[in-house]
C-alpha positions as CSV (number, residue, x, y, z in Angstrom):
1,M,0.0,0.0,0.0
2,R,1.4,3.4,-1.0
3,V,1.1,6.0,1.8
4,M,1.7,9.7,1.8
5,V,2.1,11.7,5.1
6,V,0.9,15.3,5.4
7,D,1.8,17.2,8.5
8,D,3.5,20.6,9.1
9,H,5.8,19.1,11.8
10,A,8.8,17.3,10.4
11,L,9.1,15.2,13.6
12,V,5.5,13.8,13.1
13,R,6.2,13.0,9.5
14,S,9.5,11.2,10.5
15,G,7.7,9.3,13.2
16,L,4.9,8.1,10.9
17,R,7.5,7.0,8.3
18,A,9.3,5.0,11.0
19,V,6.0,3.4,12.2
20,L,4.8,2.5,8.8
21,G,8.3,1.3,7.8
22,T,8.0,-1.5,10.3
23,T,5.3,-3.1,8.2
24,D,5.7,-5.2,5.1
25,D,2.6,-3.9,3.3
26,C,2.8,-0.1,3.8
27,T,5.4,2.1,2.0
28,V,5.6,5.8,2.6
29,V,6.1,7.2,-1.0
30,G,5.8,10.9,-0.2
31,E,5.6,13.6,2.4
32,A,4.1,17.2,2.5
33,G,4.2,19.9,5.1
34,T,1.3,22.0,3.8
35,G,-2.0,21.3,2.1
36,E,-0.8,23.0,-1.1
37,E,2.3,20.8,-1.2
38,A,0.1,17.7,-0.6
39,L,-1.8,18.4,-3.8
40,D,1.4,18.5,-5.9
41,V,3.1,15.5,-4.2
42,A,0.0,13.4,-4.5
43,A,-0.1,14.0,-8.3
44,E,3.6,12.9,-8.5
45,V,3.5,9.8,-6.2
46,A,-0.1,8.5,-6.6
47,P,-0.6,7.3,-3.1
48,D,-3.4,4.9,-2.1
49,V,-3.8,6.4,1.4
50,V,-3.0,9.9,2.7
51,V,-2.4,10.4,6.4
52,M,-3.6,14.0,6.9
53,D,-3.1,16.6,9.7
54,L,-5.9,19.2,10.0
55,S,-4.1,22.3,11.4
56,M,-1.5,23.5,8.9
57,P,-0.4,26.8,7.4
58,G,-2.3,27.9,4.2
59,I,-4.8,25.3,3.0
60,G,-5.9,23.3,6.1
61,G,-6.4,19.6,6.2
62,V,-10.2,19.8,5.6
63,A,-9.8,21.8,2.4
64,A,-6.9,19.7,1.3
65,T,-8.9,16.6,1.8
66,A,-11.8,17.9,-0.2
67,E,-9.5,18.9,-3.1
68,L,-7.6,15.6,-3.0
69,R,-10.8,13.6,-3.1
70,A,-12.1,15.7,-6.0
71,R,-8.9,15.3,-8.0
72,F,-8.2,11.6,-7.1
73,P,-11.6,9.9,-6.3
74,G,-10.0,6.6,-5.5
75,L,-7.7,8.1,-2.9
76,R,-8.4,7.4,0.8
77,V,-7.6,10.1,3.4
78,L,-7.0,9.2,7.0
79,V,-7.1,12.2,9.3
80,L,-4.6,12.1,12.2
81,T,-5.0,15.1,14.5
82,T,-5.1,16.4,18.0
83,F,-8.6,17.7,17.6
84,A,-11.5,15.6,18.8
85,D,-14.4,18.1,18.7
86,D,-17.3,16.9,16.7
87,D,-17.5,20.0,14.4
88,R,-14.0,19.3,13.1
89,V,-14.7,15.6,12.8
90,R,-17.9,16.3,10.8
91,A,-16.1,18.8,8.6
92,A,-13.4,16.3,7.8
93,L,-15.7,13.4,7.1
94,S,-18.0,15.7,4.9
95,A,-14.9,16.7,3.0
96,G,-14.3,13.0,2.1
97,A,-12.0,11.7,4.8
98,T,-12.1,8.0,5.1
99,G,-11.3,7.9,8.8
100,Y,-10.4,10.0,11.8
101,L,-7.7,9.2,14.4
102,L,-6.2,11.1,17.3
103,K,-2.5,11.7,17.6
104,D,-2.2,10.0,20.9
105,A,-3.1,6.7,19.2
106,T,-0.6,3.9,19.6
107,P,1.6,2.9,16.6
108,D,-0.4,-0.3,16.2
109,D,-3.6,1.7,16.1
110,V,-2.1,3.9,13.3
111,V,-1.0,0.9,11.3
112,R,-4.4,-0.7,11.7
113,A,-6.2,2.5,10.7
114,V,-4.1,3.0,7.6
115,R,-4.8,-0.6,6.5
116,A,-8.5,-0.2,7.2
117,A,-8.6,3.0,5.1
118,G,-6.8,1.2,2.3
119,R,-9.6,-1.5,2.4
120,D,-12.2,1.3,2.1
121,E,-13.3,0.9,5.7
122,V,-14.0,3.8,7.9
123,P,-11.6,3.7,11.0
124,I,-12.9,6.2,13.6
125,D,-11.2,6.6,17.0
126,P,-13.7,5.3,19.6
127,R,-13.5,8.5,21.6
128,V,-14.4,10.5,18.6
129,A,-17.3,8.2,17.8
130,R,-18.6,8.5,21.3
131,S,-18.7,12.3,21.1
132,L,-20.5,12.2,17.8
133,L,-23.4,9.9,18.8
134,P,-25.4,12.5,20.9
135,R,-25.2,15.0,18.0
136,M,-26.3,12.2,15.5
137,R,-29.4,11.5,17.7
138,D,-30.2,15.2,17.9
139,V,-30.1,15.6,14.1
140,D,-32.1,12.4,13.6
141,T,-34.9,13.6,15.9
142,S,-34.9,17.3,15.0
143,D,-37.9,17.1,12.6
144,V,-40.1,14.9,14.9
145,G,-43.2,16.8,16.0
146,R,-42.8,19.6,13.5
147,S,-46.1,20.8,12.0
148,D,-45.7,22.3,8.6
149,G,-48.7,20.8,6.8
150,N,-46.8,17.6,6.0
151,T,-47.5,14.6,8.1
152,S,-44.4,12.7,7.0
153,T,-41.2,12.7,9.1
154,S,-37.6,12.2,8.2
155,D,-36.8,10.2,11.3
156,P,-36.2,6.6,10.3
157,R,-37.6,5.4,13.6
158,T,-41.0,6.8,13.0
159,S,-41.2,6.8,9.2
160,A,-43.8,4.5,7.7
161,S,-41.2,3.2,5.3
162,G,-38.5,2.6,8.0
163,P,-38.3,0.2,10.9
164,D,-38.5,1.1,14.5
165,I,-34.9,1.0,15.8
166,P,-34.2,1.8,19.5
167,P,-31.6,4.4,20.3
168,R,-28.8,2.0,21.5
169,E,-29.2,-0.2,18.4
170,R,-29.1,2.9,16.2
171,D,-25.8,3.8,17.9
172,V,-24.4,0.4,17.0
173,L,-25.7,0.7,13.4
174,V,-24.1,4.1,13.0
175,L,-20.7,2.8,14.1
176,V,-21.0,-0.3,11.9
177,A,-21.6,2.1,9.0
178,R,-18.4,3.9,10.0
179,G,-16.5,0.6,9.6
180,M,-15.8,-0.1,13.2
181,S,-15.4,-3.6,14.6
182,N,-17.5,-5.0,17.4
183,K,-14.7,-4.5,19.9
184,Q,-14.2,-0.8,18.8
185,I,-18.0,-0.2,19.1
186,G,-18.0,-1.7,22.6
187,T,-15.2,0.6,23.6
188,A,-16.9,3.6,22.1
189,L,-20.3,2.9,23.8
190,G,-18.9,1.5,27.0
191,I,-20.6,-1.9,26.6
192,A,-19.4,-5.5,26.3
193,E,-18.6,-6.9,22.9
194,R,-21.2,-9.6,23.4
195,T,-23.8,-6.9,24.0
196,V,-22.7,-5.3,20.7
197,K,-23.3,-8.6,18.9
198,A,-26.7,-8.9,20.5
199,H,-27.7,-5.4,19.4
200,L,-26.4,-6.0,15.9
201,G,-28.4,-9.2,15.6
202,N,-31.5,-7.3,16.5
203,V,-30.7,-4.7,13.9
204,F,-30.2,-7.3,11.3
205,R,-33.7,-8.6,12.0
206,R,-35.3,-5.2,12.0
207,I,-33.8,-4.1,8.7
208,G,-33.9,-7.5,6.9
209,V,-30.3,-8.2,6.3
210,T,-28.0,-11.1,7.4
211,D,-24.5,-9.5,7.5
212,R,-22.7,-6.3,8.7
213,T,-21.7,-5.3,5.2
214,S,-25.4,-5.2,4.1
215,A,-26.3,-3.4,7.3
216,A,-23.6,-0.8,6.7
217,L,-24.9,-0.2,3.1
218,W,-28.5,0.0,4.4
219,A,-27.4,2.5,7.0
220,R,-25.7,4.7,4.5
221,D,-28.6,4.5,2.1
222,H,-30.9,5.6,4.9
223,G,-28.8,8.6,6.0
224,Y,-27.1,7.2,9.1
């Protein structure tokens, strides 16, 4: 897997190169210290995955991610940053980032996330996922009870065309759609892995699927 590292701190770039250099399936083919430089380097080295910082001089990581994804649709961007607030997370994911990891992640976590991004999964730091879930619930329920002359609702839990999914099962479904494993979901939600499996089984029955890939696709199709 061809990896490019984008960070305005040379020490961080060096550290990531060393970490990824210990693997036999990841090769750092380029580095950039700014968003502008990242666009030029990506065109030269054609990476599969870009590890992207958010806070940099000039074009920031969010704008650079959006431009990279527009120019190279098959490219995967893994954000690696110190910022865990949900506004930044949402901005990065909306710009096309494949995953979001915090800089205090272990080297093993970084390697796993890069590999997951390369497989087109969505590696999300469990702490970030945990902070996003309350906001997701708020957004999902914001239209419930509005009276505007239209009796339909955009909430999948109450829509005539959507199943009734309890909040905790919805949380699990959201994180499955983000590509997280049962263990990661359990950590994010503070529940046992066997409880995650139980919730997931219930979700499968409610939405009429038999595997997590189909559940993830269903969730994305229905706006989760």
